[in-house]
Structures are given as structure tokens and as C-alpha cells.
C-alpha positions as CSV (number, residue, x, y, z in Angstrom):
1,M,-32.8,-12.1,-80.6
2,N,-30.9,-12.2,-84.1
3,L,-33.0,-9.0,-85.2
4,I,-31.8,-7.0,-82.3
5,S,-28.1,-8.1,-82.6
6,T,-28.3,-7.5,-86.5
7,F,-29.9,-4.1,-85.6
8,I,-27.1,-3.2,-82.8
9,V,-24.3,-3.9,-85.3
10,W,-25.5,-1.7,-88.1
11,T,-26.1,0.9,-85.7
12,W,-22.6,0.5,-84.5
13,L,-21.3,0.5,-88.1
14,L,-23.3,3.6,-89.0
15,C,-22.0,5.5,-86.2
16,I,-18.4,4.5,-86.9
17,G,-19.0,5.6,-90.6
18,L,-20.3,8.9,-89.7
19,V,-18.0,9.7,-86.6
20,A,-14.8,8.6,-87.8
21,P,-14.5,11.0,-91.1
22,T,-14.9,13.8,-88.9
23,T,-11.5,13.2,-86.8
24,L,-9.5,13.2,-90.5
25,P,-8.2,16.2,-91.8
26,A,-10.0,17.8,-94.6
27,G,-7.1,19.0,-97.1
28,G,-4.5,16.2,-96.2
29,A,-2.3,15.6,-93.1
30,Q,0.5,17.6,-94.4
31,E,0.7,21.4,-94.5
32,S,2.7,23.1,-97.0
33,I,6.0,24.9,-95.9
34,I,5.6,27.9,-98.1
35,Q,2.0,28.8,-96.6
36,H,3.0,28.5,-93.1
37,R,6.2,30.6,-93.7
38,R,4.1,33.2,-95.7
39,N,1.6,33.9,-93.0
40,N,4.3,34.3,-90.5
41,I,6.5,36.8,-92.4
42,G,5.1,40.4,-92.4
43,S,8.4,42.2,-93.4
44,P,11.1,41.6,-96.1
45,I,14.3,39.8,-95.4
46,I,17.6,42.0,-95.6
47,A,20.2,40.8,-98.0
48,L,23.5,40.0,-95.8
49,K,25.6,39.8,-98.9
50,E,25.7,40.6,-102.5
51,F,24.2,37.9,-104.9
52,N,22.8,37.7,-108.6
53,L,19.2,37.7,-109.4
54,H,18.8,35.2,-112.2
55,T,15.9,34.9,-114.6
56,S,15.4,31.3,-114.0
57,A,16.0,28.6,-111.3
58,S,19.2,27.1,-113.1
59,N,23.0,28.0,-113.0
60,N,23.3,28.6,-116.6
61,S,20.5,31.3,-116.8
62,S,21.4,34.8,-117.4
63,T,21.7,37.5,-114.7
64,L,19.0,40.0,-114.1
65,A,20.6,42.3,-111.7
66,R,23.3,42.4,-109.1
67,V,21.7,43.0,-105.5
68,K,23.8,44.8,-103.0
69,A,24.1,43.9,-99.2
70,G,21.3,45.7,-97.2
71,T,18.6,45.3,-99.7
72,P,15.2,44.1,-98.7
73,V,14.3,41.1,-100.2
74,K,10.9,39.4,-100.3
75,V,10.6,35.5,-100.8
76,I,7.8,34.6,-103.0
77,K,8.5,30.7,-103.6
78,V,10.9,28.1,-102.5
79,W,12.0,25.5,-105.3
80,V,14.1,22.3,-105.0
81,S,15.7,21.7,-108.2
82,N,16.6,18.3,-109.6
83,E,20.0,18.7,-108.7
84,S,19.2,19.2,-105.1
85,S,19.9,22.8,-104.8
86,N,17.4,25.0,-103.2
87,W,16.3,28.1,-105.1
88,L,14.1,31.1,-104.0
89,L,11.8,33.3,-106.1
90,V,12.4,36.5,-104.7
91,S,11.1,40.4,-105.2
92,V,13.7,43.1,-104.7
93,L,13.1,46.7,-105.0
94,C,15.4,48.3,-107.8
95,Q,16.2,51.9,-108.7
96,N,17.1,52.6,-112.1
97,F,18.0,56.3,-112.6
98,D,14.8,58.2,-110.9
99,Q,12.5,55.3,-111.0
100,L,11.9,52.8,-108.2
101,F,10.4,49.1,-109.2
102,Y,10.2,45.8,-108.1
103,R,12.0,42.9,-109.9
104,R,11.4,39.4,-109.5
105,G,14.1,36.9,-109.9
106,W,15.8,33.3,-108.5
107,V,18.5,33.3,-106.1
108,E,20.4,29.9,-105.3
109,I,20.8,29.3,-101.6
């Protein structure tokens, strides 16, 4: 009887050990907000007011360009700084004389 009892206990532990990991998430329980947002946005966001495009995610960085209201802006990355301010890395279509090009920069929100 002791042999059958031991066999049943080990079989039960083996089944739990093989079945329980299949219910756990492979990459972790939390999904990144940025990946979720990137999959849902197909078109750029339109700027509602003018803003400065900065070279880095800090208030004392230099300004790359002044973006006018109505310009399409594509969000690339979201950054939360140590000062509890949120920054967006954006790509903006800029015109310089006869040339159109994309410029990347940081915007504080």
C-alpha cells in the first residue's frame, strides 16, 4: 500500500509541475504601454498648438525647431524623467526651402 501511495503522490506532483507553468505568461504579466500604443496608432497625431522640439529630454537642452499648430507628429517613445515630467520622442515632417525631411526631437507634455 505504501508503494501505491508514493506512486500516486509523485504522479500528482509531476502533473502539477508540467501543467502549472503552461498557465503562466511567457514574457511576464505586464505588457509595455508603448508597444500597446504603437500597435493601435496607424496615423500621426496632429499638433494642437505650437511647441519647441528639443535635442534631449531636459528643460535646459537646446531647441531644434519650432513646430506649428496643425503639423502631423508621430510619437516614437514615451519617457518619464526624474523630475516626474513626461517627455515624448517625436518625428515631425519639416520643410527647409525646397526640401522635406523628418526631424526627431523631444517634447515635454
